[in-house]
N, C-alpha and C positions, 0 to 999 in steps of 0.2 A: 467454490460452492457450486451448488446444482441452481441453475434458472431454467425454471419450467421444467423440473427433472433431467436438464443435459448439464454435466460439468463442462466447465469453460475453459479449465485448463487442458491444454490439448498435448502441449509436450512440454518436458523439464528437460534441460540441457545440465549437467553436474561436470563443471569444468574443473582440471586440476593441475598441479604440477607434480610430477613425480621424485621429483627432488627438493625440492624447496622447502623450509621448514613451516611456514605460513601455510601449508597442504597438510601439513601433520592430521588435524582433526578431519579432513574429508577424505584422506586415506583411509583412516579407520571408518569412519560413515560410510564407507564405500563399503568395504568387507564386512561389515556390524548389520548398520541397518538398511541399507538401500535394498539386499533383498527381499525384506518384510514389505519394506513399503512399496516396493515392484507388486507384490502378492495382494496387498490390501489394494492397492490402485490400479486392478485391470485396465480399466478403461484411459490412464494416463501411459503417452509414451515417453519413457525414461532414456536417457543417452548418455554416456560417460564419455567426456572428450578431455584427453591429455594435450595440455597447453604448456610447452616447459618456458618459465620464467615471467609468467604471469601468476598477480594472483588470485587463487581459487573464489568461482562465484555459481551460483544456481542463475539460471537465467528460465523464464516461463514464458511459452507463447500461448497466445488464448485465442479463443473462436474469433474475436470480436477485431483482430490483426494487430492487437497490440502486445505487447513485452514487458516483461518487468525483468531487474537482474538486481540480485541481492549479492553483496560481499560478504564472504564466509572465514576470511583472512584469520587466522588462529582463533577459531572455535572450536571448541566440542562436539562429538557427534551427536550429542542430544539437541544440543542449539541448534545446528544445522537440520535436523532432523524436526525442530520445531521449525525452521524459516520454509523448508520445503513444505509442510503441513499448510502453512499461511499461504504460500502460492498457491497450493492448491484451491483452498478457499476461499481466495479471493477472485471476484466476479472480472477482473482484468481492465475495469474501468477506470479513468485519469482520476486522481484526486483533487476534487475541488472545495475549495475554502468556501463555508456557507459565509454568507454575510449575516453577520449578527447585528443588531442594535446594541449600543452602548449605554448604559447607565454611569451617570457621570452626577458629582455633586454641584455641578456648576450646569445648568444647562444652558443652550443656545440664545443669546439675545435676540436673535434674528426671528425665533420663533413665538418668543414672547411680544415681541413689536407685531408681528402679524397678526396673530392673534388680536391684539388690543385694535390694533387697524380696522381689521374684520368688523369688529364688534362697534367701533365708534362709525364706521363709513357705511353701514349697514342696519343700524338701528338698534344696536343688542342693549343689552339690558347695563352693559358696562360703557357709557359712553361719556365719561367723566375725565376726557385729555385735554 
């Protein structure tokens, strides 16, 4: 994804094994889909890396010094292209879980007691404790 017009993914390494069966899809991806992916993304440095005896994976390096690794074992070339596009579109930031408030049928007793005490101590309208 472009942040202020600058693509954040700067390098994509495609690692595969030339012998293993789990790399069958990525070998087909390198032959069929990778040349068009390189043409459509000239800002991106794409490197293929032969690693024997390892599962195939895509490794993306971003401008903010982060990296993401996606295992593509036993995937089709179309699925691998989808993951490569997702790596390209990502900003490279770490995934942060947003803190959400939980809605429950049984609210906390502490909250109810605190509001009752506050009203009773400070002369609120509900001072019937």
